[in-house]
N, C-alpha and C positions, 0 to 999 in steps of 0.2 A: 743242622748243629747238634740241637739235644739228642737227637738219635745216636750221632756220633761220640756223644761223649759219655753218654748210657754204655754204648756198646764199647767205649776204650773204658769204663771201668771192670766189664767183666772180664778183661784181659789182665787184669791188675791183681794179683794177689793180697791184695792189705787189708788190713781188718779198718776200722772206723777212724783210730787215732793215729796209725800210716797215710790215711788218706787225707787226713786236713792240710798237712804240709804243702802236697799235691795242691789241694784246691787252692790255697793261698798263693803257690807260685803264679797256677794258672789266672788267677784273679789279678795280679799287681803284675802278670803280661798283657793283661788289658780282655782279654776273653769276657763275653757278658758272663755278668754272675747268674742270670738264668741255667747256662750252659754248664759252668762249672757246680750250680749243685745240682744239676743232673747226673755229671760225674760222683757227685761227692755222696749220693744217694747209692750209686748202682754199684761201687767200687767195693762196700763190703758187704751188701746185701746179694750180690749176685757172681758168682768166681765160674768162669770154665772146670778147675778141681771141683769144687764143691758139687757141679753137674753130674759127674761120674758119680760120686760118693753118693748122691742125692739119688742116681738111679741106679745103683747096686741095694740102696736099702727102702728105697718107695717105692721102686719101678720108674720107666720111664716118662710114663703119662704124666706122675706129677714132679716128675722132674723138670722135665719140661716145659710144666703149667708154671712150675715155680718162676724159674728164669724169664718164660713172658710178662706176667704179670709184676714179679720185680723190675723187669725192664719197665713195665707202663706205668708204674709208680713214680720210675725214678726221669721220665720225659715229663710225665705230666705234672709233675709236682714243678722240675726247672722250667717249665714254661708259665706257669701260675708267678713262679717269682718273677720272672723278666716280665709278666703282663702287669706285674704290680708296680714295677718301677723303681724299685727301692734300692740306692746305692749306700747303703749301710755296712761297708766295711771299714776295719780299723784304721785308723790316719798311719801308722805303719806300714800298713798295704800300700797305702795311696803313694805312700811316700820313696817306697822300693819300685814304684810303676814310673814312677819319674827321674829316679838316679838309672834305671836302665835305659831311660830315652835319653840320659844325657852320657851314657857309657858305648855309645856305636864304635868310637875310634879308639878304643882299649885292645890291645893284645891280647893273645888268647892266654899270655900267662896272667895276665893284671886281670881279666874276665875268671881264670880261677882264682886268684885271691879275692875278688870282689865277691866272689858265687861265697867262697867260706868265711869271709865277713861276713855276710847277709843270714847264714845259715847260723854261727856260733850266737851273732844278734837276737836271732826269732828263738834260739834255743832256751837263752837264757830270760825270754821273755814268756814263754811255754811250760818250761818241766817242771816247775814247781807245783803248777796247776795239774800237771799229767801225774805226777806222783800224789799229789792227795786224793783226787780221781778216782787213781787204780786203787788207793787205799780203801777207800772205801765204797767200791765196788766190787773187790776180794772177800772185805767183810759180810757186806750183802749177798754175795756170792755163798758164801761160806756159812753163814749164819743160819737160812733158810732151810730146814733138810727137804732133798730132793720127794722124801717120801709123803711130805706136808703138800708138797706142790704138785706132787702127781694126784691126791686125793681132790686136791681144788680143781685142777684144770681137767681131770676125767670125768666131773660130773656133765652130762646133757644137760647142761642148761644154758636161755639165752646170753647168759652174761661169759661165758667160758670164754669168747676170745676177746672180749673186752679185760677181764682180768688176763691173761695171759699177756697182751700188748703192755699191761701196767705193770707185772710181775717181772716182763724180761727188760723192758727199758732202764732200769736204774744197771744191769750186770754188764759186765765186760770180757766179749768172748769174742773169736773169731765166729766165721760160720762153722767151720772146721768142729769148733769147739762145743757146737750147739747142736750137730748133726745125732750124737751120741743120747744127747737129753731128749732130744726131741723123736727120736726112735725109742726111747723107753717110756715117754708119756704115751704113744702111740701104742704101744704096747697092752697099756695100762688102760686104755678105752677111752684115750684122749680124741676128739674130734679133729680131722684133719687140718681145718681150718684153723684150730686151737693151738695147733704143733708149730703148724709153719709162722703162726702172727708170732707167735712167740719166741720164734729161729727170727725174723726178720727185725725185732725190737731190740731182741740183745744185738745183732750186728750193725744197728742204723743208730740208735738211737741208746748208747751206753752212757750210763753219766761220764765216764772219764773222754770222751770225746768231744760230751757236750761243754765241761769246764774246757779241753781246750778249743774247741770252737768259738765261745762267746771272747776268747782275744784276738778271734781276726771278724769277728761279723756283732755288731750290735744290738742291744736287746732285745728291739722291736722286729729284726728281722730272726734272732735265732727263735724267736716266742713262733715266728709264720712259718719257721722253718719246721718246728718240731711239733706244728698243729698241722700240717699236712702232712705230713709222714705219718702222725698217728692215723689223722685219717683215713690216708690209702692204705696202711696196714689192716684197720680195724674192716675194712668196706672188703678189703682181700680175703680176709679169714673168714668172714658170709660167705663170700662166694664160693673158697672152696670147701667149707662146710654143704654148701648144697650142691657142687659138682663129685661128692664123695663119691657114691655111689658109681658115677661112672668110670674115677680115677682108682679105685681101689677094689 
């Protein structure tokens, strides 16, 4: 189930914020929490359209390796969350699950009206946090000069992957928006693992998406999700650094 959810994420061209409403819907429908998290990790990180663009810029070896490692992080991360047995989702998601179970006798028109009401209720709960998060992410993204980022991440130091992951986490962009930055970083001498870990962090752990996800899950589960993603992205970056001579 985790593998299927991760693969489903690859065919949904959504950013991290767009994936969270689907995550909430899957969870409220009763899917296992670990499975829905596999989708949540995979959907913004791996995309079939980005695979084509990655292949044209970095070559087929890097593109395929990026997709495989992204899927591995999604499957392992979701499986670990499932094994931890944490059911710390927001109350309104549980209530939506109960309401869905009581609405089996509704007509198609009634279901559409119910879906509209649920959508509007969810929108009212989360949109202020999305606006604040996007504003903060935009300020950070535009305040940090690109030359400074290139100089910082272009140095071949053992903390490059860690710095790239931390620098990318607060920014907000989909994978298509990060590829030009990644290409510039690689051209300036940044290691491959540094570049790809930066891309993964931006697409998966952006500040707006974390603010939005905070409305759907409780703080403990959110912290575990962020920690799992950070560890997976950092490990992936160091593996790519080691594989760079074989991939480029």
